[in-house]
C-alpha positions in Angstrom: -18.1 -34.1 -0.3 -15.1 -32.3 -1.7 -15.3 -28.5 -2.1 -15.7 -27.2 -5.6 -12.3 -26.2 -7.0 -12.1 -22.6 -7.9 -11.0 -21.8 -11.4 -8.2 -19.2 -11.7 -9.5 -15.9 -13.1 -7.6 -14.5 -16.1 -7.1 -10.9 -17.2 -8.7 -10.8 -20.6 -8.7 -8.1 -23.3 -12.2 -6.5 -23.2 -14.5 -7.8 -25.9 -17.1 -5.0 -25.7 -18.0 -1.9 -23.7 -15.9 0.8 -22.2 -13.1 -0.2 -19.8 -11.6 2.4 -17.5 -8.0 1.5 -16.7 -6.8 3.6 -13.7 -3.1 3.4 -13.0 -1.6 4.7 -9.7 0.6 7.1 -11.5 0.0 10.4 -13.2 -3.0 10.1 -15.6 -2.6 6.4 -15.8 1.0 6.2 -17.1 1.5 2.9 -15.3 -1.8 1.4 -16.6 -0.7 2.4 -20.1 1.7 -0.6 -20.0 -1.2 -3.0 -19.9 -3.0 -1.2 -22.7 0.2 -1.4 -24.8 0.5 -5.1 -24.1 -3.1 -5.7 -25.2 -2.5 -3.6 -28.3 0.6 -5.6 -29.2 -1.3 -8.8 -28.9 -4.0 -7.6 -31.3 -1.5 -6.3 -33.8 0.4 -9.6 -33.8 -2.9 -11.3 -34.7 -3.4 -9.1 -37.7 -6.0 -6.8 -36.1 -6.1 -3.0 -36.2 -6.1 -0.7 -33.2 -6.9 3.0 -32.9 -4.8 4.9 -30.3 -6.0 8.4 -29.4 -3.2 10.3 -27.6 -4.6 13.0 -25.3 -1.5 13.6 -23.3 1.3 14.2 -25.8 3.2 11.1 -24.8 2.9 8.6 -27.6 6.2 6.8 -28.4 6.3 3.9 -30.9 9.4 2.4 -29.3 7.3 1.5 -26.2 5.6 -1.2 -28.3 8.9 -2.8 -29.6 9.5 -5.1 -26.6 6.0 -6.6 -26.6 5.9 -7.0 -30.3 9.3 -8.7 -30.3 8.1 -11.2 -27.8 5.1 -12.0 -29.9 7.1 -12.5 -33.1 5.3 -9.6 -34.7 7.3 -7.6 -37.3 7.5 -4.1 -35.9 7.0 -2.2 -39.2 4.1 -4.5 -40.2 2.4 -4.2 -36.9 2.7 -0.4 -36.7 0.9 -0.1 -40.0 -2.2 -1.4 -38.3 -1.9 1.0 -35.4 -3.8 4.2 -36.2 -2.6 7.2 -34.1 -4.7 10.3 -33.4 -3.2 13.3 -31.4 -5.2 16.1 -29.8 -3.2 19.1 -28.7 -6.3 20.9 -27.3 -9.6 19.8 -25.8 -11.5 20.6 -29.0 -9.1 18.6 -31.1 -9.5 15.6 -28.8 -13.2 16.1 -29.0 -13.0 16.0 -32.9 -10.8 12.9 -32.9 -13.3 11.0 -30.7 -16.2 12.1 -32.9 -14.3 11.0 -36.0 -13.1 7.6 -34.8 -16.6 6.1 -35.0 -16.5 6.6 -38.8 -12.8 5.5 -39.1 -13.5 2.2 -37.2 -16.1 1.3 -39.8 -13.4 1.5 -42.5 -10.5 -0.1 -40.5 -12.6 -2.8 -38.8 -10.4 -2.2 -35.7 -10.6 -4.6 -32.7 -9.9 -2.0 -30.0 -9.8 1.8 -29.4 -7.5 3.2 -26.7 -7.9 6.8 -25.4 -4.7 7.7 -23.6 -4.9 10.4 -20.8 -8.6 10.8 -21.4 -9.1 13.7 -18.9 -5.8 15.7 -19.3 -7.2 18.2 -21.7 -10.4 18.7 -19.7 -8.3 20.1 -16.8 -7.1 23.0 -18.9 -7.5 26.2 -16.8 -8.7 28.1 -19.9 -11.7 25.7 -20.3 -14.7 26.5 -18.1 -15.9 23.7 -15.9 -19.4 23.7 -17.4 -18.0 23.5 -20.9 -15.5 20.7 -19.9 -18.3 18.5 -18.4 -20.6 19.2 -21.4 -17.9 18.1 -23.9 -17.0 15.1 -21.8 -20.6 13.9 -21.8 -20.7 14.3 -25.5 -17.4 12.4 -26.0 -18.6 9.6 -23.7 -21.9 9.2 -25.4 -20.1 8.9 -28.8 -17.7 6.3 -27.3 -20.6 4.4 -25.8 -22.2 4.1 -29.2 -18.9 2.7 -30.7 -18.3 0.3 -27.8 -21.3 -1.8 -28.9 -19.2 -3.3 -31.6 -15.6 -2.3 -30.7 -14.1 -2.3 -27.2 -12.7 0.9 -25.8 -10.1 1.3 -23.1 -9.8 4.7 -21.4 -6.6 5.5 -19.5 -6.6 7.7 -16.4 -4.9 7.9 -13.0 -5.9 8.9 -9.5 -7.8 12.2 -9.1 -5.3 15.1 -8.9 -7.8 17.8 -8.0 -11.5 18.3 -7.1 -12.2 19.1 -10.8 -10.5 15.8 -11.8 -12.7 14.0 -9.3 -15.9 15.7 -10.7 -14.9 14.7 -14.3 -14.4 11.0 -13.2 -17.8 11.1 -11.6 -19.2 12.4 -14.9 -17.6 9.4 -16.8 -18.9 6.8 -14.4 -22.4 6.1 -15.9 -20.8 5.3 -19.3 -18.1 2.9 -18.0 -18.9 -0.8 -18.2 -15.7 -2.2 -16.7 -13.2 -0.7 -14.3 -9.6 -1.8 -13.4 -8.0 0.1 -10.6 -4.3 -0.1 -10.2 -2.2 0.1 -7.1 1.4 -0.8 -6.4 1.7 -4.3 -4.8 5.0 -3.6 -3.1 7.1 -0.7 -2.0 9.7 -1.2 -4.7 6.9 -0.7 -7.3 7.8 -3.9 -9.2 4.3 -5.3 -9.1 1.2 -3.5 -10.3 -2.0 -4.9 -8.7 -5.2 -4.4 -10.7 -8.6 -4.8 -8.9 -11.9 -5.3 -10.8 -15.3 -6.9 -10.2 -14.0 -10.2 -11.5 -10.8 -10.6 -9.4 -7.4 -9.2 -8.5 -4.5 -9.4 -11.0 -0.8 -8.7 -10.7 1.4 -7.3 -13.4 5.1 -7.9 -12.8 7.3 -5.2 -14.3 10.4 -5.9 -16.3 13.0 -3.4 -17.4 13.9 -3.8 -21.1 17.1 -2.8 -22.7 16.9 0.9 -23.5 19.8 0.6 -26.0 17.9 -2.0 -28.0 14.7 0.0 -28.1 16.5 3.1 -29.2 18.4 1.2 -31.9 15.2 -0.2 -33.3 13.5 3.2 -33.2 16.4 4.7 -35.2 16.2 1.8 -37.7 12.5 2.2 -38.1 12.4 6.0 -38.5 15.6 6.5 -40.6 15.4 6.5 -44.3 18.7 8.0 -45.5 21.9 6.9 -43.7 23.3 10.4 -44.0 20.2 11.7 -42.2 20.7 9.1 -39.5 24.3 10.3 -39.0 23.2 13.9 -38.8 20.5 13.1 -36.3 23.1 11.4 -34.1 25.1 14.6 -33.9 22.1 16.4 -32.4 21.6 16.1 -28.7 18.0 14.8 -28.4 16.2 14.2 -25.2 16.4 10.6 -24.0 13.2 8.6 -24.5 11.7 7.5 -21.2 12.4 3.9 -20.5 9.3 1.8 -20.1 8.9 -1.4 -18.2 7.4 -4.4 -20.0 4.5 -6.0 -18.2 4.2 -9.7 -17.4 0.6 -10.7 -16.7 0.0 -12.8 -13.6 -3.3 -14.1 -12.6 -4.5 -14.4 -9.0 -5.7 -17.7 -7.5 -7.7 -17.8 -4.3 -5.4 -19.7 -1.8 -7.8 -20.0 1.2 -10.6 -18.3 3.0 -8.2 -15.6 4.4 -8.3 -13.8 1.0 -4.7 -14.6 0.3 -3.5 -14.8 -3.3 -0.9 -16.9 -5.1 0.5 -15.7 -8.4 1.3 -18.0 -11.3 2.9 -16.6 -14.5 0.8 -16.8 -17.7 2.1 -17.2 -21.2 -0.3 -14.3 -22.1 -3.8 -13.1 -21.5 -6.7 -14.7 -23.4 -7.7 -12.5 -26.3 -11.4 -11.9 -26.9 -11.7 -10.5 -30.4 -15.0 -8.7 -31.0 -15.4 -10.3 -34.5 -17.2 -13.5 -33.4 -14.0 -15.6 -33.1 -12.3 -16.1 -29.8 -8.9 -17.7 -29.3 -6.2 -17.6 -26.7 -3.3 -15.3 -27.3 0.1 -17.0 -27.1 3.2 -15.0 -26.3 
Protein backbone atom coordinates (compact mmCIF):
# COMPACT_ATOMS: atom_id res chain seq x y z
CA UNK A 1 0.00 0.00 0.00
CA UNK A 2 1.36 3.40 -0.98
CA UNK A 3 1.38 6.12 1.67
CA UNK A 4 -1.18 8.88 1.31
CA UNK A 5 0.34 11.87 -0.47
CA UNK A 6 0.29 14.98 1.69
CA UNK A 7 -1.22 18.04 0.10
CA UNK A 8 0.85 21.24 0.33
CA UNK A 9 -0.63 23.73 2.76
CA UNK A 10 -1.21 27.25 1.45
CA UNK A 11 -1.19 30.53 3.29
CA UNK A 12 -4.67 31.90 2.79
CA UNK A 13 -6.27 35.23 3.53
CA UNK A 14 -8.41 34.75 6.65
CA UNK A 15 -12.10 34.36 5.85
CA UNK A 16 -13.49 34.94 9.36
CA UNK A 17 -12.38 35.56 12.91
CA UNK A 18 -9.49 37.52 14.39
CA UNK A 19 -5.97 36.68 13.20
CA UNK A 20 -2.98 37.82 15.24
CA UNK A 21 0.00 38.33 12.94
CA UNK A 22 3.18 38.61 15.01
CA UNK A 23 6.34 39.73 13.25
CA UNK A 24 9.81 39.35 14.72
CA UNK A 25 10.43 43.09 14.49
CA UNK A 26 9.21 46.09 16.43
CA UNK A 27 5.40 45.85 16.88
CA UNK A 28 5.01 43.60 13.84
CA UNK A 29 6.65 45.85 11.25
CA UNK A 30 7.84 42.76 9.34
CA UNK A 31 4.48 41.00 9.54
CA UNK A 32 2.93 44.14 8.10
CA UNK A 33 4.39 43.18 4.71
CA UNK A 34 2.09 40.15 4.56
CA UNK A 35 -0.94 42.22 5.62
CA UNK A 36 -0.13 44.72 2.86
CA UNK A 37 0.09 41.87 0.35
CA UNK A 38 -3.30 40.51 1.41
CA UNK A 39 -4.77 44.01 1.26
CA UNK A 40 -3.44 44.57 -2.28
CA UNK A 41 -4.97 41.29 -3.44
CA UNK A 42 -8.40 42.26 -2.10
CA UNK A 43 -8.18 45.77 -3.57
CA UNK A 44 -7.24 44.32 -6.96
CA UNK A 45 -10.40 42.19 -6.82
CA UNK A 46 -12.60 45.25 -6.24
CA UNK A 47 -13.10 44.73 -2.50
CA UNK A 48 -12.78 47.35 0.23
CA UNK A 49 -10.38 47.15 3.18
CA UNK A 50 -10.24 49.18 6.41
CA UNK A 51 -6.75 49.91 7.76
CA UNK A 52 -6.54 51.33 11.29
CA UNK A 53 -3.09 52.78 11.97
CA UNK A 54 -2.15 52.67 15.65
CA UNK A 55 1.56 53.34 15.19
CA UNK A 56 1.78 56.48 13.01
CA UNK A 57 3.49 54.58 10.21
CA UNK A 58 0.99 54.30 7.36
CA UNK A 59 2.54 55.07 3.97
CA UNK A 60 0.53 54.53 0.74
CA UNK A 61 3.69 53.98 -1.34
CA UNK A 62 4.21 50.65 0.44
CA UNK A 63 1.25 49.25 -1.51
CA UNK A 64 2.48 50.35 -4.94
CA UNK A 65 4.71 47.36 -5.69
CA UNK A 66 2.10 44.71 -4.82
CA UNK A 67 -0.69 46.56 -6.62
CA UNK A 68 1.51 46.95 -9.70
CA UNK A 69 2.22 43.21 -9.78
CA UNK A 70 -1.54 42.53 -9.58
CA UNK A 71 -2.34 44.97 -12.44
CA UNK A 72 -4.42 47.06 -10.04
CA UNK A 73 -4.59 50.79 -10.87
CA UNK A 74 -3.09 52.52 -7.84
CA UNK A 75 -5.51 55.43 -7.64
CA UNK A 76 -8.52 53.18 -8.16
CA UNK A 77 -7.33 50.68 -5.54
CA UNK A 78 -6.54 53.28 -2.90
CA UNK A 79 -10.09 54.65 -3.17
CA UNK A 80 -11.27 51.37 -1.61
CA UNK A 81 -8.69 51.52 1.18
CA UNK A 82 -10.23 53.31 4.18
CA UNK A 83 -7.62 54.70 6.56
CA UNK A 84 -8.16 55.51 10.24
CA UNK A 85 -5.40 57.01 12.39
CA UNK A 86 -5.36 57.13 16.18
CA UNK A 87 -2.82 59.45 17.77
CA UNK A 88 -3.83 58.52 21.32
CA UNK A 89 -5.21 55.41 22.96
CA UNK A 90 -8.67 56.94 23.27
CA UNK A 91 -8.68 57.90 19.58
CA UNK A 92 -7.72 54.34 18.67
CA UNK A 93 -10.51 53.07 20.91
CA UNK A 94 -13.00 55.36 19.14
CA UNK A 95 -11.84 54.19 15.70
CA UNK A 96 -12.33 50.54 16.64
CA UNK A 97 -15.80 51.27 18.03
CA UNK A 98 -16.73 53.17 14.87
CA UNK A 99 -15.42 50.66 12.34
CA UNK A 100 -18.25 48.19 12.98
CA UNK A 101 -20.73 50.80 11.70
CA UNK A 102 -18.47 51.77 8.78
CA UNK A 103 -18.08 48.18 7.61
CA UNK A 104 -21.86 47.90 7.29
CA UNK A 105 -21.69 50.75 4.74
CA UNK A 106 -18.50 49.84 2.86
CA UNK A 107 -19.07 46.05 2.84
CA UNK A 108 -15.33 45.65 3.45
CA UNK A 109 -13.70 42.24 3.09
CA UNK A 110 -11.00 42.76 5.73
CA UNK A 111 -10.00 45.03 8.62
CA UNK A 112 -6.33 45.52 9.55
CA UNK A 113 -5.32 47.06 12.88
CA UNK A 114 -1.65 48.01 12.57
CA UNK A 115 0.44 48.23 15.79
CA UNK A 116 -2.50 47.19 17.91
CA UNK A 117 -0.77 47.48 21.30
CA UNK A 118 1.47 50.52 20.77
CA UNK A 119 -0.91 53.05 22.30
CA UNK A 120 -1.68 50.77 25.25
CA UNK A 121 1.95 51.03 26.38
CA UNK A 122 1.74 54.78 26.91
CA UNK A 123 3.24 55.56 30.32
CA UNK A 124 0.48 58.11 30.99
CA UNK A 125 -2.16 55.35 30.82
CA UNK A 126 -2.69 53.33 33.97
CA UNK A 127 -2.32 49.59 33.56
CA UNK A 128 -5.83 48.82 34.77
CA UNK A 129 -7.27 51.37 32.34
CA UNK A 130 -5.19 49.97 29.46
CA UNK A 131 -6.37 46.40 30.06
CA UNK A 132 -9.98 47.54 30.45
CA UNK A 133 -9.95 49.48 27.17
CA UNK A 134 -8.20 46.57 25.41
CA UNK A 135 -10.91 44.12 26.49
CA UNK A 136 -13.56 46.53 25.23
CA UNK A 137 -11.76 46.90 21.88
CA UNK A 138 -11.31 43.15 21.47
CA UNK A 139 -14.96 42.46 22.31
CA UNK A 140 -16.04 44.94 19.60
CA UNK A 141 -13.65 43.41 17.06
CA UNK A 142 -14.82 39.91 17.93
CA UNK A 143 -18.39 40.95 17.11
CA UNK A 144 -17.33 42.39 13.74
CA UNK A 145 -15.16 39.34 12.94
CA UNK A 146 -18.25 37.16 12.58
CA UNK A 147 -18.83 38.61 9.12
CA UNK A 148 -15.55 40.43 8.33
CA UNK A 149 -12.07 38.97 9.01
CA UNK A 150 -9.74 41.06 11.17
CA UNK A 151 -5.93 41.03 11.16
CA UNK A 152 -4.09 42.44 14.17
CA UNK A 153 -0.40 43.31 13.81
CA UNK A 154 1.99 43.04 16.73
CA UNK A 155 5.57 41.96 17.45
CA UNK A 156 7.46 40.20 20.18
CA UNK A 157 6.80 41.39 23.72
CA UNK A 158 8.98 44.41 24.53
CA UNK A 159 8.19 44.61 28.27
CA UNK A 160 6.27 42.81 31.05
CA UNK A 161 3.29 45.10 30.40
CA UNK A 162 3.38 44.23 26.71
CA UNK A 163 3.33 40.54 27.65
CA UNK A 164 0.35 41.10 29.95
CA UNK A 165 -1.58 42.87 27.20
CA UNK A 166 -0.88 40.04 24.75
CA UNK A 167 -2.22 37.63 27.35
CA UNK A 168 -5.38 39.77 27.63
CA UNK A 169 -5.88 39.54 23.86
CA UNK A 170 -5.43 35.78 23.65
CA UNK A 171 -9.01 34.63 24.44
CA UNK A 172 -10.37 36.74 21.55
CA UNK A 173 -7.88 35.53 18.91
CA UNK A 174 -9.02 32.73 16.59
CA UNK A 175 -5.86 32.32 14.48
CA UNK A 176 -2.23 33.12 15.22
CA UNK A 177 0.74 33.49 12.87
CA UNK A 178 4.11 33.86 14.60
CA UNK A 179 6.97 35.18 12.50
CA UNK A 180 10.68 34.46 12.88
CA UNK A 181 13.60 35.01 10.55
CA UNK A 182 14.44 31.87 8.58
CA UNK A 183 18.06 32.87 8.02
CA UNK A 184 20.73 35.16 9.44
CA UNK A 185 20.54 37.53 6.48
CA UNK A 186 16.84 38.15 7.21
CA UNK A 187 15.80 37.40 3.63
CA UNK A 188 13.16 34.82 4.57
CA UNK A 189 10.35 35.39 7.04
CA UNK A 190 9.07 32.12 8.50
CA UNK A 191 5.48 32.09 9.77
CA UNK A 192 4.24 29.30 12.03
CA UNK A 193 0.57 28.52 12.69
CA UNK A 194 -1.60 25.59 13.68
CA UNK A 195 -2.02 24.68 9.99
CA UNK A 196 1.64 24.64 8.94
CA UNK A 197 4.84 26.57 8.39
CA UNK A 198 5.09 29.17 5.63
CA UNK A 199 8.06 31.09 4.24
CA UNK A 200 7.91 34.62 2.88
CA UNK A 201 10.89 35.50 0.67
CA UNK A 202 11.67 39.21 0.80
CA UNK A 203 12.42 41.28 -2.30
CA UNK A 204 13.86 44.77 -2.40
CA UNK A 205 11.80 47.00 -4.75
CA UNK A 206 13.14 50.04 -6.52
CA UNK A 207 12.88 52.97 -4.09
CA UNK A 208 13.09 55.50 -6.92
CA UNK A 209 10.05 54.04 -8.69
CA UNK A 210 7.99 54.00 -5.47
CA UNK A 211 8.92 57.61 -4.69
CA UNK A 212 8.11 58.71 -8.25
CA UNK A 213 4.68 57.06 -8.14
CA UNK A 214 3.95 58.59 -4.73
CA UNK A 215 4.79 62.06 -6.07
CA UNK A 216 2.62 61.48 -9.12
CA UNK A 217 -0.29 60.25 -6.99
CA UNK A 218 -0.15 63.05 -4.41
CA UNK A 219 0.72 66.01 -6.68
CA UNK A 220 -2.03 68.12 -8.24
CA UNK A 221 -0.34 71.27 -9.45
CA UNK A 222 3.06 70.94 -11.24
CA UNK A 223 4.23 74.14 -9.52
CA UNK A 224 3.47 72.58 -6.14
CA UNK A 225 5.45 69.52 -7.11
CA UNK A 226 8.48 71.66 -8.04
CA UNK A 227 8.19 73.53 -4.76
CA UNK A 228 8.00 70.30 -2.83
CA UNK A 229 11.16 69.01 -4.51
CA UNK A 230 13.05 72.06 -3.20
CA UNK A 231 12.24 71.09 0.40
CA UNK A 232 14.44 68.49 2.07
CA UNK A 233 11.91 65.86 3.19
CA UNK A 234 12.80 62.74 5.17
CA UNK A 235 13.32 59.69 3.01
CA UNK A 236 10.46 57.20 3.02
CA UNK A 237 11.53 53.91 4.54
CA UNK A 238 12.11 51.30 1.85
CA UNK A 239 9.90 48.23 2.20
CA UNK A 240 10.56 44.75 0.94
CA UNK A 241 7.90 43.09 -1.18
CA UNK A 242 6.92 39.65 0.07
CA UNK A 243 6.80 36.57 -2.12
CA UNK A 244 4.64 33.89 -0.53
CA UNK A 245 6.11 30.40 -0.42
CA UNK A 246 4.32 27.36 0.91
CA UNK A 247 5.92 24.58 2.90
CA UNK A 248 5.78 20.92 1.85
CA UNK A 249 6.56 18.09 4.23
CA UNK A 250 9.62 16.42 2.73
CA UNK A 251 10.01 13.46 5.07
CA UNK A 252 9.47 12.35 8.63
CA UNK A 253 12.44 14.41 9.84
CA UNK A 254 10.27 17.54 9.75
CA UNK A 255 12.24 19.05 6.85
CA UNK A 256 10.52 21.50 4.56
CA UNK A 257 10.86 22.24 0.86
CA UNK A 258 9.70 25.58 -0.48
CA UNK A 259 8.03 26.10 -3.84
CA UNK A 260 7.04 29.52 -5.10
CA UNK A 261 3.35 30.29 -5.48
CA UNK A 262 1.74 32.64 -7.94
CA UNK A 263 -0.18 34.10 -4.99
CA UNK A 264 -2.10 32.96 -1.91
CA UNK A 265 -5.68 31.74 -2.30
CA UNK A 266 -8.15 34.45 -1.44
CA UNK A 267 -11.08 33.55 0.78
CA UNK A 268 -13.63 36.34 0.45
CA UNK A 269 -16.17 36.43 3.26
CA UNK A 270 -19.01 37.14 0.79
CA UNK A 271 -19.91 33.54 -0.06
CA UNK A 272 -17.73 33.35 -3.13
CA UNK A 273 -14.23 31.89 -2.96
CA UNK A 274 -11.73 32.03 -5.74
CA UNK A 275 -7.99 31.78 -6.10
CA UNK A 276 -6.05 35.00 -6.32
CA UNK A 277 -3.71 35.22 -9.27
CA UNK A 278 -0.75 37.58 -9.19
